[in-house]
SENU-285500 format. One record per residue (C-alpha): residue number from 0; residue in one letter; chain; x, y, z negated. Coordinates in pm, whole numbers, plus 50000, padded with zeros to 5 digits. Each point is the difference from the previous one (the first is absolute). Example, Ala and Ser with C-alpha at 12.3 -4.5 7.8 and 13.67 -1.06 7.14 Angstrom:
<recs>
     n   res   chain      px      py      pz
     0     a       A   51230   49550   49220
     1     s       A   50137   50344   50066
</recs>
This chain:
<recs>
     n   res   chain      px      py      pz
     0     x       A   71322   14277   64300
     1     x       A   49756   49977   50312
     2     x       A   49766   49667   50005
     3     x       A   50229   49820   50313
     4     x       A   49735   49905   50284
     5     x       A   50028   49539   50111
     6     x       A   50059   50154   50362
     7     x       A   50259   50261   49898
     8     x       A   50354   49749   50052
     9     x       A   49842   49953   50395
    10     x       A   50007   50336   49999
    11     x       A   50278   50104   49939
    12     x       A   50198   49693   50207
    13     x       A   49743   50092   50269
    14     x       A   50126   50327   49983
    15     x       A   50372   49967   49962
    16     x       A   49951   49786   50309
    17     x       A   49821   50237   50228
    18     x       A   50274   50263   49896
    19     x       A   50276   49827   50142
    20     x       A   50081   49902   49662
    21     x       A   50330   50267   50068
    22     x       A   49856   50311   49968
    23     x       A   49883   50260   50276
    24     x       A   49817   49881   50286
    25     x       A   50241   49699   50122
    26     x       A   49783   49709   50201
    27     x       A   50238   49743   49993
    28     x       A   49864   49657   49980
    29     x       A   50373   49846   49971
    30     x       A   50271   49970   49783
    31     x       A   50318   49859   50032
    32     x       A   50233   49876   49693
    33     x       A   50281   50173   50067
    34     x       A   49841   50358   50193
    35     x       A   50123   49965   50343
    36     x       A   49773   50054   50235
    37     x       A   49639   50129   49838
    38     x       A   49959   50258   49749
    39     x       A   50135   49759   49669
    40     x       A   49699   49941   49743
    41     x       A   50138   49869   49615
    42     x       A   49798   49788   49807
    43     x       A   49726   50288   49846
    44     x       A   49887   50063   49613
    45     x       A   49661   49987   49886
    46     x       A   49780   50350   50034
    47     x       A   49962   50149   49653
    48     x       A   49696   50002   49825
    49     x       A   50010   50419   50054
    50     x       A   49893   49988   50333
    51     x       A   49762   50179   50101
    52     x       A   49612   49915   49910
    53     x       A   49929   50089   50393
    54     x       A   50237   49816   50095
    55     x       A   49969   49725   49852
    56     x       A   49628   49966   50138
    57     x       A   50066   50080   50306
    58     x       A   50224   49695   49996
    59     x       A   49750   49765   49905
    60     x       A   49745   50122   50198
    61     x       A   50313   49908   50269
    62     x       A   50036   49671   49843
    63     x       A   49613   49977   50006
    64     x       A   49961   50065   50431
    65     x       A   50008   49647   50205
    66     x       A   50286   50212   50208
    67     x       A   50250   49854   49700
    68     x       A   49900   49681   49953
    69     x       A   50008   49880   50420
    70     x       A   50224   49771   50131
    71     x       A   50334   50101   50209
    72     x       A   50164   49774   50201
    73     x       A   50358   49912   49943
    74     x       A   50170   49844   50343
    75     x       A   50401   49894   49998
    76     x       A   50174   49920   50297
    77     x       A   50282   49786   50012
    78     x       A   50302   49956   50248
    79     x       A   50245   49732   49961
    80     x       A   50089   49812   49725
    81     x       A   49922   50072   49640
    82     x       A   49624   50041   49836
    83     x       A   49800   50294   49834
    84     x       A   49795   49963   49645
    85     x       A   49787   50242   49817
    86     x       A   50007   50034   49638
    87     x       A   49633   49977   49985
    88     x       A   49931   49716   50207
    89     x       A   49860   49895   50309
    90     x       A   50294   50114   50262
    91     x       A   50253   49743   50058
    92     x       A   50089   50034   50399
    93     x       A   50304   49869   50226
    94     x       A   50091   50052   50319
    95     x       A   49725   49703   50134
    96     x       A   49736   50264   49884
    97     x       A   49935   49717   49678
    98     x       A   49867   49912   49744
    99     x       A   49888   50364   49986
   100     x       A   50062   50277   50091
   101     x       A   49705   50289   49928
   102     x       A   49769   50026   49696
   103     x       A   49801   50209   49860
   104     x       A   50015   50254   49694
   105     x       A   49798   50297   49775
   106     x       A   50106   50315   50074
   107     x       A   50065   50038   49676
   108     x       A   50277   49813   49999
   109     x       A   50460   49981   50072
   110     x       A   50148   49691   50154
   111     x       A   50311   49888   49968
   112     x       A   50159   49846   50346
   113     x       A   50328   49765   49976
   114     x       A   50191   49938   50252
   115     x       A   50224   49693   49942
   116     x       A   50226   49824   50314
   117     x       A   50055   49646   50150
   118     x       A   50326   49856   49871
   119     x       A   50238   50150   50219
   120     x       A   49820   50313   50110
   121     x       A   49970   50347   49936
   122     x       A   49756   50271   49907
   123     x       A   50044   50244   50240
   124     x       A   49709   50253   49915
   125     x       A   49618   50094   49956
   126     x       A   49784   50108   50283
   127     x       A   49602   50167   50027
   128     x       A   49858   50134   49690
   129     x       A   50378   49935   49793
   130     x       A   50353   50095   50104
   131     x       A   50365   49926   49863
   132     x       A   50204   49720   49934
   133     x       A   49946   49940   49675
   134     x       A   49820   49641   49899
   135     x       A   49688   50147   49802
   136     x       A   49721   50224   50169
   137     x       A   49798   50137   49742
   138     x       A   49615   50094   50263
   139     x       A   49692   50165   49845
   140     x       A   49703   49889   50164
   141     x       A   49836   50331   50054
   142     x       A   49900   49880   50319
   143     x       A   50116   49698   50195
   144     x       A   50391   49923   50099
   145     x       A   50180   49810   50237
   146     x       A   50355   49911   49837
   147     x       A   50261   49844   50259
   148     x       A   50325   49838   49905
   149     x       A   50310   49892   50214
   150     x       A   50226   49735   49877
   151     x       A   50303   49863   50195
   152     x       A   49954   49643   50158
   153     x       A   50149   49740   49749
   154     x       A   50274   49821   50179
   155     x       A   49808   49641   50129
   156     x       A   50250   49657   49867
   157     x       A   50041   49819   50338
   158     x       A   49962   49585   49883
   159     x       A   50170   49792   50312
   160     x       A   49936   49607   50076
   161     x       A   50215   49781   50205
   162     x       A   49845   49807   50296
   163     x       A   50176   49705   50086
   164     x       A   49924   49790   50344
   165     x       A   50150   49715   50075
   166     x       A   49966   49818   50306
   167     x       A   49997   49649   50205
   168     x       A   50088   49891   50316
   169     x       A   50121   50249   50332
   170     x       A   49795   50314   49908
   171     x       A   50006   50373   49882
   172     x       A   49813   50177   49666
   173     x       A   50018   50341   50060
   174     x       A   49823   50305   49805
   175     x       A   49779   50344   49990
   176     x       A   50180   50246   49863
   177     x       A   50312   49859   50011
   178     x       A   50247   49771   49794
   179     x       A   49949   49632   50090
   180     x       A   50126   49876   50296
   181     x       A   50043   49622   49931
   182     x       A   50095   49655   50239
   183     x       A   50106   49964   50286
   184     x       A   49975   50424   50088
   185     x       A   50197   50060   49650
   186     x       A   50092   49889   49668
   187     x       A   49839   50274   49826
   188     x       A   49710   49816   49833
   189     x       A   49992   50240   49663
   190     x       A   49835   50323   49946
   191     x       A   49912   50229   49728
   192     x       A   49691   50216   50081
   193     x       A   49798   50263   49743
   194     x       A   49738   49868   49764
   195     x       A   49673   50036   50222
   196     x       A   50168   49940   50362
   197     x       A   49814   49847   50267
   198     x       A   50293   49762   50197
   199     x       A   49905   49856   50334
   200     x       A   50240   49669   50053
   201     x       A   49981   49935   50365
   202     x       A   50093   49657   50186
   203     x       A   50147   49940   50381
   204     x       A   50127   49698   50083
   205     x       A   50200   49944   50299
   206     x       A   49973   49836   50301
   207     x       A   49899   49616   49952
   208     x       A   49899   50041   49662
   209     x       A   49698   50072   49845
   210     x       A   49916   50155   49665
   211     x       A   49805   49774   49723
   212     x       A   49895   50218   49775
   213     x       A   50059   50162   49615
   214     x       A   50060   49884   49676
   215     x       A   50019   50162   49650
   216     x       A   49885   50317   50003
   217     x       A   49842   50025   50356
   218     x       A   49780   49727   50169
   219     x       A   49902   49912   50367
   220     x       A   50131   49953   50249
   221     x       A   49976   50358   50187
   222     x       A   50278   50157   50108
   223     x       A   50049   50328   49735
   224     x       A   49830   49962   49617
   225     x       A   50009   50292   49730
   226     x       A   50170   50004   49673
   227     x       A   49853   50235   49736
   228     x       A   50274   50042   49766
   229     x       A   49829   50059   49641
   230     x       A   50277   49741   49923
   231     x       A   50326   49793   50113
   232     x       A   49870   49742   50319
   233     x       A   50172   49727   50190
   234     x       A   49881   49883   50339
   235     x       A   50080   49713   50216
   236     x       A   49973   50009   50334
   237     x       A   50017   49660   50225
   238     x       A   50083   49909   50367
   239     x       A   50035   49737   50267
   240     x       A   50055   49901   50292
   241     x       A   49725   50073   50248
   242     x       A   49806   49767   50122
   243     x       A   49850   49988   50375
   244     x       A   49716   50142   50072
   245     x       A   49977   49752   50301
   246     x       A   50153   49703   50205
   247     x       A   49973   49905   50307
   248     x       A   49802   49710   50179
   249     x       A   50145   49895   50304
   250     x       A   49777   49769   50236
   251     x       A   50137   49752   50305
   252     x       A   49835   49796   50216
   253     x       A   50032   49763   50181
   254     x       A   49792   49861   50341
   255     x       A   49709   50196   50102
   256     x       A   49789   50196   49743
   257     x       A   49950   50216   49781
   258     x       A   50032   50138   49663
   259     x       A   49846   50265   49806
   260     x       A   50013   50163   49619
   261     x       A   49741   50139   49766
   262     x       A   50075   50225   49899
   263     x       A   50086   50130   50337
   264     x       A   50398   50048   50094
   265     x       A   50071   49669   50148
   266     x       A   49845   49947   50412
   267     x       A   50278   49725   50149
   268     x       A   49973   49774   50294
   269     x       A   49782   50007   50323
   270     x       A   50234   50277   50111
   271     x       A   49927   50174   49640
   272     x       A   50324   50091   49845
   273     x       A   49920   50137   49678
   274     x       A   50210   49693   49804
   275     x       A   50097   50189   49715
   276     x       A   49849   50231   49716
   277     x       A   50060   50141   49665
   278     x       A   49739   49939   49722
   279     x       A   49898   50106   49622
   280     x       A   50268   49796   49763
   281     x       A   49716   49715   49832
   282     x       A   49807   50100   50267
   283     x       A   49816   49690   50226
   284     x       A   50004   49945   50368
   285     x       A   49765   49713   50166
   286     x       A   50135   49930   50331
   287     x       A   49757   49859   50292
   288     x       A   50105   49797   50281
   289     x       A   49787   49988   50326
   290     x       A   50107   49831   50311
   291     x       A   49887   50107   50363
   292     x       A   49837   49706   50173
   293     x       A   50180   49708   50121
   294     x       A   50206   50038   49671
   295     x       A   49979   49837   49644
   296     x       A   50123   50131   49663
   297     x       A   50227   49732   49865
   298     x       A   50062   50163   49686
   299     x       A   50267   50260   49780
   300     x       A   50383   49983   49871
   301     x       A   50190   50216   49785
   302     x       A   49748   50202   49680
   303     x       A   49741   49855   50166
   304     x       A   49900   49614   50034
   305     x       A   49728   49731   50127
   306     x       A   49798   50078   50339
   307     x       A   49667   50174   49893
   308     x       A   49991   50293   50191
   309     x       A   50024   50262   49726
   310     x       A   50285   50018   49777
   311     x       A   50079   50263   49678
   312     x       A   50323   50114   49881
   313     x       A   50035   50140   49672
   314     x       A   50278   50314   50027
   315     x       A   50219   49928   49728
   316     x       A   50329   50073   50260
   317     x       A   50037   50039   50303
   318     x       A   49813   49641   50209
   319     x       A   50078   49861   50368
   320     x       A   49680   49751   50101
   321     x       A   50094   49831   50368
   322     x       A   49615   49910   50133
   323     x       A   50049   49662   50300
   324     x       A   49741   49997   50269
   325     x       A   50012   49720   50287
   326     x       A   49840   49909   50317
   327     x       A   49664   49848   49916
   328     x       A   49950   49590   50061
   329     x       A   49803   49880   50339
   330     x       A   49665   49917   49858
   331     x       A   49923   49638   49978
   332     x       A   49898   49847   50262
   333     x       A   49845   49670   49805
   334     x       A   49721   49915   49857
   335     x       A   50063   50095   49623
   336     x       A   50161   50300   49821
   337     x       A   50048   50338   50165
   338     x       A   49784   50285   50125
   339     x       A   49968   49777   50363
   340     x       A   49706   50037   50202
   341     x       A   49765   49657   49839
   342     x       A   50042   49681   50276
   343     x       A   49637   50134   50081
   344     x       A   50115   50332   50135
   345     x       A   50336   49921   50092
   346     x       A   49876   49765   50310
   347     x       A   49761   50362   50155
   348     x       A   50367   50179   49970
   349     x       A   50189   49834   50298
   350     x       A   50124   50287   50073
   351     x       A   50075   50319   49856
   352     x       A   49714   50244   49866
   353     x       A   50034   50382   50138
   354     x       A   49727   50140   49729
   355     x       A   49731   50249   50130
   356     x       A   50102   50356   49905
   357     x       A   49855   50363   50063
   358     x       A   49728   50153   49943
   359     x       A   49707   49823   50180
   360     x       A   49664   49871   49912
   361     x       A   49924   49651   50101
   362     x       A   49680   49767   50041
   363     x       A   49924   49791   49719
   364     x       A   49878   49690   50214
   365     x       A   49774   49747   49828
   366     x       A   50177   49679   49902
   367     x       A   49836   49778   49771
   368     x       A   50148   49905   49656
   369     x       A   50277   49737   49999
   370     x       A   50032   49736   49814
   371     x       A   50230   49942   49692
   372     x       A   50377   49981   50114
   373     x       A   49927   50010   50389
   374     x       A   50262   50279   50151
   375     x       A   49821   50223   50279
   376     x       A   50144   50343   50183
   377     x       A   49863   50284   49911
   378     x       A   49766   50087   50358
   379     x       A   50175   50402   49984
   380     x       A   50318   49935   49841
   381     x       A   50150   49664   50043
   382     x       A   50102   49967   49622
   383     x       A   49928   49625   49859
   384     x       A   49713   50007   49731
   385     x       A   49886   49754   49761
   386     x       A   49745   49909   49794
   387     x       A   50116   49930   49702
   388     x       A   49752   49901   49732
   389     x       A   49604   49803   50052
   390     x       A   49847   50085   49694
   391     x       A   49739   49830   50073
   392     x       A   50186   49630   49990
   393     x       A   50252   50088   49778
   394     x       A   50014   50082   49669
   395     x       A   49973   50391   49928
   396     x       A   49685   50084   49925
   397     x       A   49789   50324   50138
   398     x       A   50299   50046   50261
   399     x       A   50393   50003   50052
   400     x       A   50106   50299   50088
   401     x       A   50315   50253   49998
   402     x       A   49960   50149   49678
   403     x       A   50186   50365   50082
   404     x       A   50232   50139   50245
   405     x       A   50254   50169   49717
   406     x       A   49990   49638   49853
   407     x       A   50271   49748   50195
   408     x       A   49753   49705   50051
   409     x       A   50354   49778   50161
   410     x       A   50304   49921   49735
   411     x       A   50351   50079   50040
   412     x       A   50104   49756   50319
   413     x       A   49612   49996   50154
   414     x       A   49950   49684   49900
   415     x       A   49710   50064   49809
   416     x       A   49696   50207   49957
   417     x       A   49767   50039   49791
   418     x       A   49593   50108   50035
   419     x       A   49752   50113   49728
   420     x       A   49652   49876   49984
   421     x       A   49661   50115   49888
   422     x       A   50027   49850   49676
   423     x       A   50315   50113   49889
   424     x       A   50212   49731   50074
   425     x       A   50326   50010   50202
   426     x       A   50070   49781   50256
   427     x       A   50385   49908   50155
   428     x       A   50017   49915   50334
   429     x       A   50266   49829   50222
   430     x       A   50088   50292   50285
   431     x       A   50105   49755   50264
   432     x       A   49765   49702   49983
   433     x       A   49701   50234   49807
   434     x       A   49911   49696   49824
   435     x       A   49867   50123   49658
   436     x       A   50248   49906   49709
   437     x       A   49867   50079   49687
   438     x       A   49752   50222   49781
   439     x       A   50262   50177   49788
   440     x       A   50010   49918   49603
   441     x       A   50007   50398   49834
   442     x       A   49906   50244   50203
   443     x       A   49655   50097   50019
   444     x       A   49799   50321   50172
   445     x       A   50214   50304   49946
   446     x       A   50276   49836   49897
   447     x       A   50226   50180   50247
   448     x       A   50225   49712   50097
   449     x       A   50346   50150   50165
   450     x       A   50236   49659   50132
   451     x       A   50373   50034   49871
   452     x       A   50246   50245   50277
   453     x       A   50251   49659   50043
   454     x       A   49844   49668   49839
   455     x       A   49696   49882   50238
   456     x       A   49893   49785   49681
   457     x       A   49925   50294   49756
   458     x       A   49632   50188   50003
   459     x       A   50071   50323   49688
   460     x       A   49588   50057   49896
   461     x       A   49818   50149   49757
   462     x       A   49686   49925   49740
   463     x       A   49667   50110   50197
   464     x       A   50004   50396   50019
   465     x       A   50299   50024   49780
   466     x       A   50181   49891   49655
   467     x       A   50273   50024   49812
   468     x       A   50209   49708   50176
   469     x       A   50117   49920   50335
   470     x       A   50061   49655   50121
   471     x       A   50174   49806   50293
   472     x       A   49862   49698   50131
   473     x       A   50189   49709   50207
   474     x       A   49728   49962   50276
   475     x       A   50140   49625   50067
   476     x       A   49997   49877   49656
   477     x       A   49649   50242   49947
   478     x       A   50127   50110   49609
   479     x       A   50111   50353   49867
   480     x       A   50209   50149   49764
   481     x       A   49994   50372   49850
   482     x       A   50269   50208   50123
   483     x       A   49911   50318   49820
   484     x       A   49817   50056   49720
   485     x       A   49897   50348   49894
   486     x       A   49825   49962   49650
   487     x       A   50153   50252   49743
   488     x       A   50247   50152   50310
   489     x       A   49807   50340   50093
   490     x       A   49983   50301   49796
   491     x       A   49556   49946   50008
   492     x       A   49894   49780   49736
   493     x       A   49693   49989   50167
   494     x       A   50108   49890   50342
   495     x       A   49847   49611   50094
   496     x       A   50058   49987   50378
   497     x       A   50232   50084   50236
   498     x       A   49987   50013   50407
   499     x       A   49931   50150   50331
   500     x       A   49680   49998   50028
   501     x       A   50056   49708   50243
   502     x       A   50213   50247   50328
   503     x       A   50294   50012   49807
   504     x       A   50304   49861   50107
   505     x       A   50408   49924   49861
   506     x       A   50284   50135   50154
   507     x       A   50077   49825   50307
   508     x       A   50346   49758   49818
   509     x       A   49681   49965   49706
   510     x       A   50141   50162   49658
   511     x       A   49843   50317   49995
   512     x       A   49634   50063   49919
   513     x       A   49785   50232   49889
   514     x       A   49633   49962   49808
   515     x       A   49738   50207   49850
   516     x       A   49947   49936   49669
   517     x       A   49677   49992   49824
   518     x       A   49776   49895   49721
   519     x       A   49780   49727   49959
   520     x       A   49681   50218   50161
   521     x       A   50263   50090   50279
   522     x       A   50021   50372   49863
   523     x       A   50355   50099   50122
   524     x       A   50287   50054   49763
   525     x       A   50345   49966   50232
   526     x       A   50214   49925   50246
   527     x       A   50228   49752   50001
   528     x       A   50390   49901   50183
   529     x       A   50108   49674   49938
   530     x       A   50257   49806   50116
   531     x       A   49992   49644   50030
   532     x       A   50367   49912   50041
   533     x       A   50083   50083   49682
   534     x       A   49642   50005   49862
   535     x       A   50044   50354   49834
   536     x       A   49756   50326   49985
   537     x       A   50173   50201   50297
   538     x       A   49740   50341   49885
   539     x       A   49629   50072   49880
   540     x       A   49786   50274   50090
   541     x       A   49715   50121   49779
   542     x       A   49692   50107   50217
   543     x       A   49615   50049   49933
   544     x       A   49907   49942   50374
   545     x       A   49938   49688   50117
   546     x       A   50104   49943   50323
   547     x       A   49921   49829   50316
   548     x       A   50242   49797   50001
   549     x       A   50409   50075   50007
   550     x       A   50295   49791   50137
   551     x       A   50414   49977   50033
   552     x       A   50175   50076   50313
   553     x       A   50192   49710   50167
   554     x       A   50310   50171   49851
   555     x       A   49889   50019   49683
   556     x       A   50099   50368   49977
   557     x       A   49648   50137   50041
   558     x       A   49640   49946   49808
   559     x       A   49727   50094   50213
   560     x       A   49668   50054   49794
   561     x       A   49682   50057   50227
   562     x       A   49841   50204   49770
   563     x       A   49636   50081   50056
   564     x       A   50053   50378   50095
   565     x       A   50331   49941   50178
   566     x       A   50317   49760   50056
   567     x       A   50324   50058   49777
   568     x       A   50318   49848   50026
   569     x       A   50248   50009   49715
   570     x       A   50340   49872   49958
   571     x       A   50063   49698   49807
   572     x       A   50023   50159   49645
   573     x       A   49666   50132   50070
   574     x       A   50128   50388   50052
   575     x       A   50062   50245   50277
   576     x       A   49589   49917   50135
   577     x       A   49937   50118   50355
   578     x       A   49669   50001   50132
   579     x       A   50007   49872   50337
   580     x       A   49600   49994   50122
   581     x       A   49692   50181   49839
   582     x       A   49799   49729   50052
   583     x       A   50010   49586   49926
   584     x       A   49926   49845   50349
   585     x       A   50126   49645   50072
   586     x       A   50346   49976   50052
   587     x       A   50305   49821   49927
   588     x       A   50384   50081   49888
   589     x       A   50296   49820   50353
   590     x       A   50348   50065   50077
   591     x       A   50064   50237   50297
   592     x       A   50260   49895   50244
   593     x       A   50264   50118   49739
   594     x       A   49932   49811   49746
   595     x       A   49799   50305   49815
   596     x       A   49681   49925   49802
   597     x       A   49756   50151   50184
   598     x       A   49638   50074   49908
   599     x       A   49686   49906   50273
   600     x       A   49670   50118   49989
   601     x       A   49764   50204   50175
   602     x       A   49852   50350   49985
   603     x       A   49667   49992   50066
   604     x       A   49982   50430   49881
   605     x       A   50255   50073   50277
   606     x       A   49819   50127   50301
   607     x       A   50125   49652   50239
   608     x       A   49955   49734   49658
   609     x       A   50391   49965   50045
   610     x       A   50124   49644   49972
   611     x       A   50319   50166   49803
   612     x       A   50364   49867   49751
   613     x       A   50163   50222   49735
   614     x       A   50381   49889   49932
   615     x       A   49995   49961   49577
   616     x       A   50360   50148   50026
   617     x       A   49943   50269   50193
   618     x       A   49649   50137   50031
   619     x       A   50006   50010   50352
   620     x       A   49682   49943   50140
   621     x       A   49935   49881   50369
   622     x       A   49690   49906   50172
   623     x       A   49969   49703   50220
   624     x       A   49634   50051   50208
   625     x       A   49653   50154   49947
   626     x       A   49718   49744   49948
   627     x       A   49726   50254   50050
   628     x       A   50039   49960   50379
   629     x       A   49626   50096   50188
   630     x       A   49755   50070   49710
   631     x       A   50138   49643   49826
   632     x       A   50103   49881   49685
   633     x       A   50110   49684   49818
   634     x       A   50101   49806   49762
   635     x       A   50405   49910   49924
   636     x       A   50163   49770   49790
   637     x       A   50432   49912   50011
   638     x       A   50179   49811   49927
   639     x       A   50412   50055   49915
   640     x       A   50113   49691   49892
   641     x       A   50207   49922   50281
   642     x       A   50313   50104   49766
   643     x       A   50284   49820   50278
   644     x       A   49824   50200   50247
   645     x       A   50114   50335   49890
   646     x       A   49782   50246   50249
   647     x       A   49702   49850   50059
   648     x       A   49643   49968   49806
   649     x       A   49704   49803   50041
   650     x       A   49656   50204   50119
   651     x       A   49618   49812   49988
   652     x       A   49713   50235   50072
   653     x       A   49645   49889   49942
   654     x       A   49662   50203   49952
   655     x       A   50034   50253   50308
   656     x       A   49718   50220   50099
   657     x       A   49920   50367   50154
   658     x       A   50029   49851   50343
   659     x       A   50180   49780   50281
   660     x       A   50249   49728   49877
   661     x       A   50376   50177   50029
   662     x       A   50294   49867   50018
   663     x       A   50097   49907   49590
   664     x       A   49633   49896   49947
   665     x       A   49946   49632   49837
   666     x       A   50339   49869   50056
   667     x       A   50312   49957   49887
   668     x       A   50316   50149   50081
   669     x       A   50374   50050   49943
   670     x       A   50084   50350   49890
   671     x       A   50408   50136   50058
   672     x       A   50063   50228   49735
   673     x       A   50106   50330   50186
   674     x       A   49837   50275   50160
   675     x       A   49818   49895   50291
   676     x       A   50039   49688   49937
   677     x       A   49988   49644   50251
   678     x       A   49699   49814   49906
   679     x       A   49926   49666   50047
   680     x       A   49659   49822   50043
   681     x       A   50051   49666   49857
   682     x       A   49602   49832   49995
   683     x       A   49616   50102   49953
   684     x       A   49869   49932   49639
   685     x       A   49669   49939   50186
   686     x       A   49814   50113   49643
   687     x       A   49659   50108   49980
   688     x       A   50035   50210   49716
   689     x       A   49760   49958   49676
   690     x       A   50118   50105   49710
   691     x       A   50337   49950   49793
   692     x       A   50065   49657   50031
   693     x       A   49982   50022   50372
   694     x       A   50285   50217   50043
   695     x       A   50280   49856   50174
   696     x       A   50294   50111   49723
   697     x       A   50267   49936   50257
   698     x       A   50343   49897   49786
   699     x       A   50361   49945   50132
   700     x       A   50232   49764   49955
   701     x       A   50374   50129   49909
   702     x       A   50109   49919   50359
   703     x       A   49721   50171   50241
   704     x       A   49951   49654   50133
   705     x       A   49663   49856   49803
   706     x       A   49677   50213   49923
   707     x       A   49733   49849   49795
   708     x       A   49615   50192   50022
   709     x       A   49703   49973   49903
   710     x       A   49702   49946   50313
   711     x       A   49585   49901   49971
   712     x       A   50113   49945   50409
   713     x       A   49734   50142   50157
   714     x       A   49705   49930   49747
   715     x       A   49777   50227   49780
   716     x       A   50122   49849   49683
   717     x       A   50162   50141   49687
   718     x       A   50100   49607   49894
   719     x       A   50092   49779   50285
   720     x       A   50329   50159   50010
   721     x       A   50322   49763   50027
   722     x       A   50397   50122   50059
   723     x       A   50127   50016   50296
   724     x       A   50416   50033   50120
   725     x       A   50104   50241   50286
   726     x       A   50418   49803   50058
   727     x       A   50285   50271   50191
   728     x       A   50286   49869   50097
   729     x       A   50302   50113   49882
   730     x       A   50121   50268   50188
   731     x       A   49689   50144   50118
   732     x       A   49990   50323   49790
   733     x       A   50278   50181   50170
</recs>
């Protein structure tokens, strides 16, 4: 017997593989168990030991060749519902391409591939490197193979879920896809939808009703809701009677006067006919009554009450308001009360006075300083002028002067007035007899005293340079009480003082006040609007820039802030800012003839140095006249405090330069607030300009019958100052 080599079995096996296992020269690499589609290859027995030695050695050499050990890739693709696996591992493939659909095998390997249909599917056949419909295909891996197996699709079991909808109130709900039509639009409140279906529900409210919101598998108040049917779902939809989005406010005017609203919509009376308007539900509307010359406002009726010039109405329902106006009472000709001329002037005005008007220049005649309390007629304009104070013989120390043009010097009935002394104290005088009455207890220096609008005995003031309280002084008893305490009520914990920086005023009715809030070191933190009547904070606004000053408008509808680089008007809620001047100059806020708030100032940046006014409601600017006349210029103060004489502002000038004296220099004038205004000349100030204290800073009382100003009366002194009064007969301004 021949000795067997250790490679012989492998060589024999390879020889069989190369020969195709079926004799002849066939190279078929596939086999099916029933022989269809390819050459049938039966299971082969091992070769006999009698094979020729030369053939055995040749096979051994082939086994040793690296070609027969190299990897060949079998790749499988599946279409339909089924899987293909291999008997030698490595192949497990489905229609999704996973988990593994290709593997490399040694070229010496036969791989048996089995097709397994999914439940409900059938195997329809092989393609590529396999053929037929048998579930098994055997592949020889002498080269790379690409096999495809095709299955039918298995039927998918469909699961349906129920969606139920309930509707409360008047309204309907429909679905997309259809199936639900529930509520006033139908009675199909339950539908069946396949698993995974997205169902869009839509809520529809008929006229007069509103959709309130979803419940159950939906939430929110949007009119649509998406539900995914992964299980049974239930949804609720609620509807309610729609509430009106607005209500009507109607205003009736009795007598002669005008009422306007903020926000706009009402402009009623004085030939204006917008007496009804709709406003948003729950909004607040402020009505402001303005009486023309010769008339007074007598009070509100309906949804408003009281005699304040403004009233705020909450529009929670339809409202009606009545505003009552009446003819102003005749001036009191006695010695007390009212705003009539003093006894000192009454004898000088034996007949009615016709004030001088026009842009005319009059020389200032020489006139020695008058004695206190002695009335005289201004040589140029025939108005009655009285020296009110005598600082050399009365308690005011250093001087006795009118404090500022923007401050109301006269009380509610013009029977009392206040002056300021150099030592910081405030003094009370009788405005008819000019007697010094007392030094006031409480207000000192920059305490910003403000007279009560109707009670002649009450004066409000702040701590010096501001503080956290507003005090009320009874000038008859010289005792004070706190009427507003802001401690702990502001959004800035470091706020230590509230003030206007000495140039602001409350509204004409004394109700609304605007303050700047600062730290103890005068660093700005914000702006505050306060309602004195209800002692409530109306609005606040944080800011990091310190204004020069700020003020409430006469109507109480606007806050005017004079920043250092511009002047901005805000509404009472510190919203809707409007820049009204690009620089901060001397100015004041008055009422025009229609009762509108107007900001009056001088525009030194304009070509003619115009005195102008801006309507705070409309933003319209009206230039009144130029001040750069023949190359000259002058400084100006304005006083708009004649709230009972709307349509006029007081102007006082000083420090003119650049040429000869012009019509507006060194005098006090009444200026009509309209284009091409009438200008009435009231008096020369006889001031020799010598610094701030010598500025005349004239201010006017509420009905434009008394003017208080400061003068050193022709003496070049910064301290020899007293207060002087011009008295104007009622009705002289026409």
